N, C-alpha and C positions, 0 to 999 in steps of 0.2 A: 316683295313683289316688284318686278320691273314694269312700271306703268306703260312705257312706250312699247315694249315687247308684247305685253298682254293686250294692249289696245290693237296692235297689228294682228295678233292672233284672233281676237274677237271679230275684227272687221273681215278678215279672211274667212272665218268660219261662217259668218252671216252671208257673205257673198257666195260661198260654196253651197250653202243650204238653198239659197234662192235660185242659184243656177241649176241645181239638181231638182228643182220643183218641190222641195221640202219646206215645211213651215218653220219659220225662224222662231224658236222658243228658247227660254233660258236653259231648259233641260238639254235641248239639242246642241246649243252652243257650248254648254258645259262639257258634254260628251265629246264634242269635236275638238275642244281646246285643252281639256284636262284640268281646267279651272273649276273651282267649286261654284255651285249655284249661289251660295251665300256671297261669295266674292263678287259675282256678276251683279247681284241685286244691290249690294252695299256701295260699290264703287260707282260714283255718279257718272263718270265718263263712259265706262263700259256699259252701264245700264242705258245711257242715252243712245249709244251706238246700236244696241240690240233693239231698243224701242223704235229707233228710226227704221231699221230693217223690217221690223214686225209690221209697221204701218205703211211701209212704202208700197206704192202702187206702180204699175207699169208706166203710167204717165207721170214723169218726174216734174212736169211743169205745173202741176196743180197747186193750189194754195196750201193744201194739207202737206204736200211733199216739201214745199218751201218752209212751212212752219216747223216741220219735223227737222229739216236741215238746220234751221236756226237754233232749235233746241239742242241739237247735237253740238253745234259749234259753241253755243253759250256754255254748255257743260264742260267742253274741252278748255275753253278760255278760263273758266272758273278754276279748274284743276291746275292749270298752268300758273294762274295768279296766286293760288294758295302755295304752290311750290316756291314761287319767287319770294313771297312774304317769309316763308320759313328760312330760305337761304339768306335773305336780308337780315333777319333776326340772328342767325348764326354768325354772320359777318360782324354785326354790331357787338355781339358778345365777345368775339375774338378781338376786335379792335379795342374794346374797353379794358381787356386784360393786359394788353401790351403797354409797357411804360413808354411815355413820350419824351 
């Protein structure tokens, strides 16, 4: 799974659904993106984006909207941090294998 590509697809699907006046649901996003509902539920960043759009009101300045935005950003940062930790571990393993 290409995380950035999938994240963009999910964001676009949510935006399209809201623009068309349709309810943002995991089923609707899955149908729009071709991703499985299980993938959408289990991937924390994708789930946060969908949840954000599901609870978003027309007034983006409300406390709820800000809280939702923070939750979305937190999930994205957590996903990036996990990826960085995996890459650091891979680099550490590679560096310990090479003779000095």
